[in-house]
DRENFI-827719 format. One record per residue (C-alpha): chain; x, y, z. Coordinates in steps of 0.05 Angstrom, whole numbers. Example, Ala and Ser with C-alpha at 12.3 -4.5 7.8 and 13.67 -1.06 7.14 Angstrom:
<nodes>
<node rose="A" c1="246" c2="-90" c3="156"/>
<node rose="A" c1="273" c2="-21" c3="143"/>
</nodes>
This chain:
<nodes>
<node rose="A" c1="-1" c2="1" c3="0"/>
<node rose="A" c1="23" c2="71" c3="-19"/>
<node rose="A" c1="12" c2="122" c3="38"/>
<node rose="A" c1="36" c2="191" c3="24"/>
<node rose="A" c1="4" c2="226" c3="85"/>
<node rose="A" c1="0" c2="211" c3="159"/>
<node rose="A" c1="-18" c2="246" c3="223"/>
<node rose="A" c1="20" c2="219" c3="284"/>
<node rose="A" c1="26" c2="240" c3="360"/>
<node rose="A" c1="96" c2="243" c3="387"/>
<node rose="A" c1="116" c2="243" c3="462"/>
<node rose="A" c1="186" c2="253" c3="487"/>
<node rose="A" c1="205" c2="221" c3="547"/>
<node rose="A" c1="195" c2="253" c3="616"/>
<node rose="A" c1="261" c2="271" c3="661"/>
<node rose="A" c1="275" c2="227" c3="719"/>
<node rose="A" c1="267" c2="258" c3="787"/>
<node rose="A" c1="329" c2="284" c3="828"/>
<node rose="A" c1="344" c2="245" c3="894"/>
<node rose="A" c1="338" c2="271" c3="966"/>
<node rose="A" c1="391" c2="233" c3="1000"/>
<node rose="A" c1="439" c2="246" c3="1055"/>
<node rose="A" c1="511" c2="210" c3="1062"/>
<node rose="A" c1="506" c2="152" c3="1113"/>
<node rose="A" c1="573" c2="116" c3="1122"/>
<node rose="A" c1="608" c2="86" c3="1183"/>
<node rose="A" c1="645" c2="137" c3="1224"/>
<node rose="A" c1="610" c2="193" c3="1185"/>
<node rose="A" c1="554" c2="211" c3="1230"/>
<node rose="A" c1="534" c2="274" c3="1198"/>
<node rose="A" c1="544" c2="265" c3="1122"/>
<node rose="A" c1="519" c2="319" c3="1077"/>
<node rose="A" c1="467" c2="314" c3="1018"/>
<node rose="A" c1="489" c2="263" c3="963"/>
<node rose="A" c1="429" c2="260" c3="920"/>
<node rose="A" c1="442" c2="247" c3="845"/>
<node rose="A" c1="406" c2="283" c3="787"/>
<node rose="A" c1="350" c2="247" c3="747"/>
<node rose="A" c1="365" c2="230" c3="675"/>
<node rose="A" c1="337" c2="268" c3="616"/>
<node rose="A" c1="280" c2="240" c3="577"/>
<node rose="A" c1="292" c2="213" c3="505"/>
<node rose="A" c1="276" c2="256" c3="446"/>
<node rose="A" c1="231" c2="235" c3="385"/>
<node rose="A" c1="272" c2="244" c3="323"/>
<node rose="A" c1="248" c2="237" c3="252"/>
<node rose="A" c1="302" c2="218" c3="203"/>
<node rose="A" c1="303" c2="206" c3="125"/>
<node rose="A" c1="320" c2="135" c3="104"/>
<node rose="A" c1="332" c2="123" c3="27"/>
<node rose="A" c1="310" c2="50" c3="35"/>
<node rose="A" c1="235" c2="75" c3="49"/>
<node rose="A" c1="187" c2="95" c3="-1"/>
<node rose="A" c1="119" c2="101" c3="34"/>
<node rose="A" c1="91" c2="126" c3="101"/>
<node rose="A" c1="56" c2="59" c3="113"/>
<node rose="A" c1="89" c2="48" c3="180"/>
<node rose="A" c1="46" c2="109" c3="206"/>
<node rose="A" c1="-19" c2="88" c3="178"/>
<node rose="A" c1="-35" c2="35" c3="230"/>
<node rose="A" c1="3" c2="61" c3="289"/>
<node rose="A" c1="-3" c2="135" c3="307"/>
<node rose="A" c1="23" c2="146" c3="376"/>
<node rose="A" c1="97" c2="144" c3="392"/>
<node rose="A" c1="132" c2="153" c3="461"/>
<node rose="A" c1="206" c2="156" c3="478"/>
<node rose="A" c1="232" c2="129" c3="543"/>
<node rose="A" c1="238" c2="169" c3="605"/>
<node rose="A" c1="302" c2="184" c3="645"/>
<node rose="A" c1="312" c2="145" c3="708"/>
<node rose="A" c1="310" c2="174" c3="777"/>
<node rose="A" c1="375" c2="199" c3="816"/>
<node rose="A" c1="401" c2="157" c3="868"/>
<node rose="A" c1="447" c2="168" c3="935"/>
<node rose="A" c1="519" c2="171" c3="934"/>
<node rose="A" c1="512" c2="227" c3="878"/>
<node rose="A" c1="492" c2="172" c3="827"/>
<node rose="A" c1="455" c2="207" c3="771"/>
<node rose="A" c1="399" c2="171" c3="734"/>
<node rose="A" c1="409" c2="144" c3="661"/>
<node rose="A" c1="380" c2="185" c3="602"/>
<node rose="A" c1="325" c2="157" c3="565"/>
<node rose="A" c1="337" c2="131" c3="492"/>
<node rose="A" c1="317" c2="173" c3="434"/>
<node rose="A" c1="260" c2="146" c3="390"/>
<node rose="A" c1="279" c2="151" c3="316"/>
<node rose="A" c1="224" c2="149" c3="271"/>
<node rose="A" c1="247" c2="132" c3="198"/>
<node rose="A" c1="212" c2="161" c3="137"/>
<node rose="A" c1="226" c2="166" c3="63"/>
<node rose="A" c1="269" c2="220" c3="32"/>
<node rose="A" c1="224" c2="277" c3="11"/>
<node rose="A" c1="178" c2="279" c3="69"/>
<node rose="A" c1="153" c2="344" c3="98"/>
<node rose="A" c1="142" c2="351" c3="174"/>
<node rose="A" c1="90" c2="399" c3="200"/>
<node rose="A" c1="69" c2="418" c3="268"/>
<node rose="A" c1="-4" c2="402" c3="265"/>
<node rose="A" c1="-33" c2="454" c3="311"/>
<node rose="A" c1="6" c2="512" c3="282"/>
<node rose="A" c1="13" c2="485" c3="209"/>
<node rose="A" c1="86" c2="510" c3="213"/>
<node rose="A" c1="135" c2="469" c3="165"/>
<node rose="A" c1="187" c2="441" c3="213"/>
<node rose="A" c1="232" c2="404" c3="164"/>
<node rose="A" c1="240" c2="385" c3="92"/>
<node rose="A" c1="278" c2="318" c3="95"/>
<node rose="A" c1="307" c2="309" c3="24"/>
<node rose="A" c1="376" c2="282" c3="41"/>
<node rose="A" c1="398" c2="214" c3="67"/>
<node rose="A" c1="406" c2="221" c3="143"/>
<node rose="A" c1="367" c2="288" c3="153"/>
<node rose="A" c1="338" c2="289" c3="220"/>
<node rose="A" c1="294" c2="333" c3="259"/>
<node rose="A" c1="284" c2="329" c3="335"/>
<node rose="A" c1="209" c2="338" c3="336"/>
<node rose="A" c1="198" c2="331" c3="410"/>
<node rose="A" c1="249" c2="344" c3="461"/>
<node rose="A" c1="255" c2="301" c3="524"/>
<node rose="A" c1="243" c2="332" c3="593"/>
<node rose="A" c1="306" c2="352" c3="634"/>
<node rose="A" c1="320" c2="312" c3="693"/>
<node rose="A" c1="308" c2="338" c3="763"/>
<node rose="A" c1="367" c2="363" c3="808"/>
<node rose="A" c1="387" c2="326" c3="866"/>
<node rose="A" c1="387" c2="358" c3="936"/>
<node rose="A" c1="460" c2="372" c3="929"/>
<node rose="A" c1="446" c2="432" c3="888"/>
<node rose="A" c1="407" c2="467" c3="939"/>
<node rose="A" c1="460" c2="476" c3="994"/>
<node rose="A" c1="468" c2="547" c3="1015"/>
<node rose="A" c1="508" c2="575" c3="1074"/>
<node rose="A" c1="441" c2="580" c3="1115"/>
<node rose="A" c1="413" c2="513" c3="1085"/>
<node rose="A" c1="464" c2="458" c3="1099"/>
<node rose="A" c1="418" c2="401" c3="1094"/>
<node rose="A" c1="361" c2="413" c3="1041"/>
<node rose="A" c1="309" c2="357" c3="1050"/>
<node rose="A" c1="282" c2="365" c3="978"/>
<node rose="A" c1="300" c2="352" c3="906"/>
<node rose="A" c1="268" c2="372" c3="840"/>
<node rose="A" c1="220" c2="329" c3="799"/>
<node rose="A" c1="234" c2="312" c3="726"/>
<node rose="A" c1="205" c2="359" c3="673"/>
<node rose="A" c1="151" c2="324" c3="626"/>
<node rose="A" c1="171" c2="313" c3="552"/>
<node rose="A" c1="143" c2="352" c3="497"/>
<node rose="A" c1="85" c2="323" c3="462"/>
<node rose="A" c1="41" c2="342" c3="402"/>
<node rose="A" c1="9" c2="320" c3="338"/>
<node rose="A" c1="52" c2="321" c3="272"/>
<node rose="A" c1="30" c2="314" c3="202"/>
<node rose="A" c1="82" c2="278" c3="153"/>
<node rose="A" c1="72" c2="291" c3="80"/>
<node rose="A" c1="114" c2="254" c3="25"/>
<node rose="A" c1="132" c2="287" c3="-42"/>
<node rose="A" c1="167" c2="234" c3="-87"/>
<node rose="A" c1="238" c2="252" c3="-103"/>
<node rose="A" c1="234" c2="232" c3="-177"/>
<node rose="A" c1="277" c2="263" c3="-231"/>
<node rose="A" c1="219" c2="262" c3="-285"/>
<node rose="A" c1="144" c2="258" c3="-277"/>
<node rose="A" c1="96" c2="231" c3="-328"/>
<node rose="A" c1="34" c2="273" c3="-331"/>
<node rose="A" c1="-28" c2="274" c3="-376"/>
<node rose="A" c1="-102" c2="252" c3="-375"/>
<node rose="A" c1="-121" c2="183" c3="-355"/>
<node rose="A" c1="-107" c2="127" c3="-401"/>
<node rose="A" c1="-59" c2="164" c3="-445"/>
<node rose="A" c1="-9" c2="105" c3="-433"/>
<node rose="A" c1="34" c2="135" c3="-376"/>
<node rose="A" c1="39" c2="64" c3="-342"/>
<node rose="A" c1="55" c2="32" c3="-409"/>
<node rose="A" c1="110" c2="83" c3="-419"/>
<node rose="A" c1="141" c2="72" c3="-349"/>
<node rose="A" c1="138" c2="-5" c3="-360"/>
<node rose="A" c1="171" c2="2" c3="-428"/>
<node rose="A" c1="225" c2="51" c3="-400"/>
<node rose="A" c1="243" c2="17" c3="-336"/>
<node rose="A" c1="233" c2="-50" c3="-296"/>
<node rose="A" c1="172" c2="-21" c3="-264"/>
<node rose="A" c1="110" c2="-65" c3="-273"/>
<node rose="A" c1="50" c2="-21" c3="-260"/>
<node rose="A" c1="-22" c2="-47" c3="-268"/>
<node rose="A" c1="-42" c2="-30" c3="-341"/>
<node rose="A" c1="-117" c2="-31" c3="-366"/>
<node rose="A" c1="-154" c2="8" c3="-418"/>
<node rose="A" c1="-200" c2="49" c3="-376"/>
<node rose="A" c1="-190" c2="114" c3="-335"/>
<node rose="A" c1="-156" c2="118" c3="-269"/>
<node rose="A" c1="-123" c2="47" c3="-273"/>
<node rose="A" c1="-67" c2="77" c3="-235"/>
<node rose="A" c1="-87" c2="94" c3="-165"/>
<node rose="A" c1="-21" c2="110" c3="-135"/>
<node rose="A" c1="44" c2="139" c3="-164"/>
<node rose="A" c1="92" c2="88" c3="-194"/>
<node rose="A" c1="169" c2="95" c3="-193"/>
<node rose="A" c1="216" c2="65" c3="-243"/>
<node rose="A" c1="291" c2="73" c3="-250"/>
<node rose="A" c1="315" c2="78" c3="-323"/>
<node rose="A" c1="385" c2="67" c3="-350"/>
<node rose="A" c1="395" c2="113" c3="-409"/>
<node rose="A" c1="463" c2="114" c3="-442"/>
<node rose="A" c1="514" c2="133" c3="-390"/>
<node rose="A" c1="461" c2="161" c3="-347"/>
<node rose="A" c1="405" c2="134" c3="-299"/>
<node rose="A" c1="345" c2="168" c3="-276"/>
<node rose="A" c1="278" c2="158" c3="-233"/>
<node rose="A" c1="213" c2="170" c3="-267"/>
<node rose="A" c1="146" c2="172" c3="-235"/>
<node rose="A" c1="81" c2="153" c3="-268"/>
<node rose="A" c1="28" c2="202" c3="-233"/>
<node rose="A" c1="-46" c2="184" c3="-233"/>
<node rose="A" c1="-83" c2="215" c3="-288"/>
<node rose="A" c1="-106" c2="290" c3="-285"/>
<node rose="A" c1="-172" c2="316" c3="-308"/>
<node rose="A" c1="-197" c2="385" c3="-317"/>
<node rose="A" c1="-208" c2="416" c3="-244"/>
<node rose="A" c1="-157" c2="368" c3="-213"/>
<node rose="A" c1="-122" c2="428" c3="-177"/>
<node rose="A" c1="-191" c2="443" c3="-146"/>
<node rose="A" c1="-197" c2="371" c3="-118"/>
<node rose="A" c1="-233" c2="336" c3="-177"/>
<node rose="A" c1="-215" c2="266" c3="-198"/>
<node rose="A" c1="-154" c2="233" c3="-169"/>
<node rose="A" c1="-101" c2="280" c3="-190"/>
<node rose="A" c1="-109" c2="331" c3="-133"/>
<node rose="A" c1="-82" c2="281" c3="-82"/>
<node rose="A" c1="-18" c2="265" c3="-125"/>
<node rose="A" c1="-1" c2="337" c3="-154"/>
<node rose="A" c1="49" c2="346" c3="-95"/>
<node rose="A" c1="88" c2="291" c3="-126"/>
<node rose="A" c1="107" c2="330" c3="-187"/>
<node rose="A" c1="135" c2="390" c3="-147"/>
<node rose="A" c1="205" c2="362" c3="-138"/>
<node rose="A" c1="215" c2="335" c3="-207"/>
<node rose="A" c1="270" c2="366" c3="-251"/>
<node rose="A" c1="232" c2="351" c3="-315"/>
<node rose="A" c1="157" c2="343" c3="-331"/>
<node rose="A" c1="141" c2="290" c3="-388"/>
<node rose="A" c1="75" c2="312" c3="-415"/>
<node rose="A" c1="43" c2="253" c3="-448"/>
<node rose="A" c1="-9" c2="261" c3="-505"/>
<node rose="A" c1="-54" c2="206" c3="-531"/>
<node rose="A" c1="-49" c2="211" c3="-606"/>
<node rose="A" c1="-108" c2="166" c3="-616"/>
<node rose="A" c1="-156" c2="214" c3="-583"/>
<node rose="A" c1="-160" c2="191" c3="-514"/>
<node rose="A" c1="-215" c2="163" c3="-469"/>
<node rose="A" c1="-256" c2="226" c3="-481"/>
<node rose="A" c1="-236" c2="237" c3="-552"/>
<node rose="A" c1="-207" c2="303" c3="-536"/>
<node rose="A" c1="-164" c2="338" c3="-586"/>
<node rose="A" c1="-87" c2="327" c3="-568"/>
<node rose="A" c1="-69" c2="400" c3="-576"/>
<node rose="A" c1="-129" c2="427" c3="-537"/>
<node rose="A" c1="-114" c2="374" c3="-482"/>
<node rose="A" c1="-44" c2="398" c3="-472"/>
<node rose="A" c1="-70" c2="468" c3="-454"/>
<node rose="A" c1="-115" c2="439" c3="-401"/>
<node rose="A" c1="-64" c2="398" c3="-367"/>
<node rose="A" c1="-15" c2="459" c3="-369"/>
<node rose="A" c1="-69" c2="498" c3="-334"/>
<node rose="A" c1="-80" c2="451" c3="-280"/>
<node rose="A" c1="-4" c2="446" c3="-263"/>
<node rose="A" c1="0" c2="519" c3="-262"/>
<node rose="A" c1="-60" c2="526" c3="-217"/>
<node rose="A" c1="-30" c2="478" c3="-168"/>
<node rose="A" c1="38" c2="512" c3="-163"/>
<node rose="A" c1="65" c2="570" c3="-203"/>
<node rose="A" c1="135" c2="539" c3="-206"/>
<node rose="A" c1="104" c2="482" c3="-249"/>
<node rose="A" c1="84" c2="526" c3="-308"/>
<node rose="A" c1="158" c2="543" c3="-315"/>
<node rose="A" c1="188" c2="476" c3="-305"/>
<node rose="A" c1="229" c2="443" c3="-360"/>
<node rose="A" c1="181" c2="402" c3="-403"/>
<node rose="A" c1="182" c2="349" c3="-457"/>
<node rose="A" c1="123" c2="333" c3="-500"/>
<node rose="A" c1="112" c2="259" c3="-517"/>
<node rose="A" c1="56" c2="235" c3="-564"/>
<node rose="A" c1="40" c2="161" c3="-547"/>
<node rose="A" c1="2" c2="110" c3="-590"/>
<node rose="A" c1="31" c2="136" c3="-653"/>
<node rose="A" c1="18" c2="67" c3="-683"/>
<node rose="A" c1="-58" c2="79" c3="-678"/>
<node rose="A" c1="-102" c2="96" c3="-736"/>
<node rose="A" c1="-102" c2="171" c3="-754"/>
<node rose="A" c1="-48" c2="184" c3="-700"/>
<node rose="A" c1="9" c2="205" c3="-753"/>
<node rose="A" c1="-37" c2="264" c3="-773"/>
<node rose="A" c1="-50" c2="283" c3="-696"/>
<node rose="A" c1="25" c2="278" c3="-684"/>
<node rose="A" c1="40" c2="329" c3="-738"/>
<node rose="A" c1="-5" c2="378" c3="-705"/>
<node rose="A" c1="26" c2="366" c3="-637"/>
<node rose="A" c1="94" c2="371" c3="-669"/>
<node rose="A" c1="76" c2="441" c3="-698"/>
<node rose="A" c1="50" c2="461" c3="-628"/>
<node rose="A" c1="114" c2="441" c3="-596"/>
<node rose="A" c1="157" c2="474" c3="-647"/>
<node rose="A" c1="123" c2="539" c3="-640"/>
<node rose="A" c1="137" c2="539" c3="-562"/>
<node rose="A" c1="207" c2="508" c3="-572"/>
<node rose="A" c1="190" c2="446" c3="-534"/>
<node rose="A" c1="224" c2="381" c3="-548"/>
<node rose="A" c1="175" c2="331" c3="-576"/>
<node rose="A" c1="176" c2="257" c3="-591"/>
<node rose="A" c1="123" c2="213" c3="-624"/>
<node rose="A" c1="126" c2="142" c3="-595"/>
<node rose="A" c1="86" c2="74" c3="-586"/>
<node rose="A" c1="94" c2="43" c3="-515"/>
<node rose="A" c1="62" c2="-19" c3="-545"/>
<node rose="A" c1="110" c2="-29" c3="-603"/>
<node rose="A" c1="170" c2="6" c3="-577"/>
<node rose="A" c1="171" c2="57" c3="-638"/>
<node rose="A" c1="212" c2="117" c3="-619"/>
<node rose="A" c1="226" c2="94" c3="-548"/>
<node rose="A" c1="302" c2="90" c3="-552"/>
<node rose="A" c1="310" c2="164" c3="-578"/>
<node rose="A" c1="258" c2="191" c3="-527"/>
<node rose="A" c1="290" c2="154" c3="-466"/>
<node rose="A" c1="359" c2="179" c3="-486"/>
<node rose="A" c1="336" c2="251" c3="-491"/>
<node rose="A" c1="303" c2="245" c3="-428"/>
<node rose="A" c1="365" c2="221" c3="-398"/>
<node rose="A" c1="410" c2="271" c3="-421"/>
<node rose="A" c1="361" c2="328" c3="-403"/>
<node rose="A" c1="355" c2="302" c3="-330"/>
<node rose="A" c1="430" c2="298" c3="-323"/>
<node rose="A" c1="435" c2="371" c3="-348"/>
<node rose="A" c1="386" c2="396" c3="-302"/>
<node rose="A" c1="411" c2="360" c3="-242"/>
<node rose="A" c1="484" c2="378" c3="-255"/>
<node rose="A" c1="460" c2="450" c3="-251"/>
<node rose="A" c1="432" c2="444" c3="-184"/>
<node rose="A" c1="469" c2="464" c3="-123"/>
<node rose="A" c1="513" c2="412" c3="-90"/>
<node rose="A" c1="472" c2="374" c3="-37"/>
<node rose="A" c1="493" c2="391" c3="32"/>
<node rose="A" c1="513" c2="345" c3="82"/>
<node rose="A" c1="460" c2="312" c3="127"/>
<node rose="A" c1="438" c2="361" c3="178"/>
<node rose="A" c1="395" c2="359" c3="242"/>
<node rose="A" c1="340" c2="408" c3="260"/>
<node rose="A" c1="316" c2="419" c3="336"/>
<node rose="A" c1="244" c2="443" c3="333"/>
<node rose="A" c1="225" c2="492" c3="389"/>
<node rose="A" c1="150" c2="470" c3="401"/>
<node rose="A" c1="133" c2="525" c3="449"/>
<node rose="A" c1="116" c2="594" c3="420"/>
<node rose="A" c1="174" c2="644" c3="435"/>
<node rose="A" c1="124" c2="694" c3="468"/>
<node rose="A" c1="111" c2="639" c3="522"/>
<node rose="A" c1="180" c2="659" c3="547"/>
<node rose="A" c1="162" c2="723" c3="575"/>
<node rose="A" c1="127" c2="727" c3="647"/>
<node rose="A" c1="57" c2="760" c3="640"/>
<node rose="A" c1="-5" c2="763" c3="686"/>
<node rose="A" c1="-75" c2="747" c3="657"/>
<node rose="A" c1="-135" c2="765" c3="697"/>
<node rose="A" c1="-195" c2="723" c3="693"/>
<node rose="A" c1="-237" c2="765" c3="736"/>
<node rose="A" c1="-266" c2="758" c3="808"/>
<node rose="A" c1="-201" c2="751" c3="840"/>
<node rose="A" c1="-170" c2="699" c3="795"/>
<node rose="A" c1="-102" c2="708" c3="757"/>
<node rose="A" c1="-60" c2="663" c3="714"/>
<node rose="A" c1="17" c2="672" c3="711"/>
<node rose="A" c1="46" c2="652" c3="642"/>
<node rose="A" c1="120" c2="640" c3="620"/>
<node rose="A" c1="160" c2="581" c3="610"/>
<node rose="A" c1="212" c2="596" c3="659"/>
<node rose="A" c1="164" c2="603" c3="719"/>
<node rose="A" c1="123" c2="545" c3="694"/>
<node rose="A" c1="184" c2="502" c3="700"/>
<node rose="A" c1="195" c2="522" c3="772"/>
<node rose="A" c1="128" c2="498" c3="789"/>
<node rose="A" c1="128" c2="435" c3="749"/>
<node rose="A" c1="197" c2="409" c3="780"/>
<node rose="A" c1="169" c2="424" c3="851"/>
<node rose="A" c1="145" c2="369" c3="899"/>
<node rose="A" c1="83" c2="403" c3="922"/>
<node rose="A" c1="77" c2="350" c3="980"/>
<node rose="A" c1="145" c2="373" c3="1008"/>
<node rose="A" c1="139" c2="437" c3="1053"/>
<node rose="A" c1="209" c2="457" c3="1046"/>
<node rose="A" c1="206" c2="448" c3="969"/>
<node rose="A" c1="145" c2="494" c3="967"/>
<node rose="A" c1="178" c2="547" c3="1010"/>
<node rose="A" c1="235" c2="546" c3="962"/>
<node rose="A" c1="189" c2="556" c3="904"/>
<node rose="A" c1="157" c2="618" c3="934"/>
<node rose="A" c1="225" c2="647" c3="946"/>
<node rose="A" c1="243" c2="634" c3="872"/>
<node rose="A" c1="177" c2="659" c3="844"/>
<node rose="A" c1="185" c2="727" c3="883"/>
<node rose="A" c1="256" c2="735" c3="857"/>
<node rose="A" c1="231" c2="721" c3="788"/>
<node rose="A" c1="184" c2="780" c3="792"/>
<node rose="A" c1="117" c2="743" c3="798"/>
<node rose="A" c1="97" c2="776" c3="865"/>
<node rose="A" c1="113" c2="841" c3="837"/>
<node rose="A" c1="72" c2="828" c3="769"/>
<node rose="A" c1="14" c2="805" c3="807"/>
<node rose="A" c1="9" c2="866" c3="851"/>
<node rose="A" c1="16" c2="910" c3="787"/>
<node rose="A" c1="-44" c2="871" c3="758"/>
<node rose="A" c1="-86" c2="885" c3="818"/>
<node rose="A" c1="-78" c2="821" c3="858"/>
<node rose="A" c1="-95" c2="823" c3="932"/>
<node rose="A" c1="-84" c2="778" c3="989"/>
<node rose="A" c1="-130" c2="713" c3="986"/>
<node rose="A" c1="-142" c2="719" c3="908"/>
<node rose="A" c1="-129" c2="655" c3="869"/>
<node rose="A" c1="-65" c2="647" c3="827"/>
<node rose="A" c1="-56" c2="593" c3="778"/>
<node rose="A" c1="14" c2="575" c3="747"/>
<node rose="A" c1="11" c2="515" c3="703"/>
<node rose="A" c1="-23" c2="455" c3="734"/>
<node rose="A" c1="-21" c2="488" c3="809"/>
<node rose="A" c1="-65" c2="539" c3="838"/>
<node rose="A" c1="-44" c2="581" c3="898"/>
<node rose="A" c1="-74" c2="631" c3="947"/>
<node rose="A" c1="-38" c2="697" c3="938"/>
<node rose="A" c1="-6" c2="728" c3="999"/>
<node rose="A" c1="42" c2="786" c3="987"/>
<node rose="A" c1="107" c2="797" c3="1023"/>
<node rose="A" c1="120" c2="728" c3="1041"/>
<node rose="A" c1="182" c2="718" c3="1084"/>
<node rose="A" c1="244" c2="691" c3="1051"/>
<node rose="A" c1="320" c2="688" c3="1059"/>
</nodes>
């Protein structure tokens, strides 16, 4: 099954909790704190793999979760980091944030990677909270939760040349004649339901050709099957426009049909209108096809387009046509910039504005404090530990939360929410 689009949920691993521990050894009656840090959660990574050609692996399974970091231990033993979860996709896969529709990555090279969900940081052990006035901190941090969100994967085939045209013009027969591909072939519209790929050896060069399902008038607006597969033409270096010289399944005039297909390509993406093209008239062996071929040749000559009359059934003209396509593809690909080495992108899921501290009033004495920095303070605090909560209150005051709440009109007894926790506001809390 060919699958070229998938929507998946990715969840990075949570960070492990830091350890609250004190050194306990013989002859050391009052050992200091020795709690280790929690391990970081594993990331979710999407990586391009040349051996894949479909997103089928994500068709049945849609939820993916990396492993969490382990908790810290005594004797300053840090927890182990969680393992990254690597999801492999075909070359040419686009990765989008499903909520914001932001294009995160375009994985076109072997080994390209994107860290789509980052694992949570491990919590710090109690050794990090020693101060001159607090020699034995009886608390440690919890681990941060890993990022999680929905992602859309969209595959655009990385073919060198694409065969386009109306249904039943003989595209599948051409790709079968040119390459070792063996697509389903029958004499009725929409035989091809998925794109077919074939590798063609042409003289000293080889290239990949795609047989795209037949287009009809209105395909760019979602009519017929073409709309779902027009994306696969966008990356090709060369468009091979196949014309049925025998009249086609709707007996349309070949020259008139060329204009219709060109219009659909241009309507889908402006870049396709200027993409290098070759016209090929198929079924030249059919009755009356030679006359139609002459008119197509005149049309091509007026527009300075290469034109070949062939018969996929008998092989007439195929050698010259295939050789010309190979030379043209080689020329176009040679002129492209040198492909960069595989690269890695680390996606920042949270919007940048969430970094800034701000207070939002919900009315009736209710306020919400927003900001990634203060949110992290709350998330990693063990709310069942009084000493940890007191430490949090001091940190929030130093971060300017109390001042921001007073400026927003908060008074003692008002309800203040930060992330998953709701406090009762009390100004001028004591602290060190």
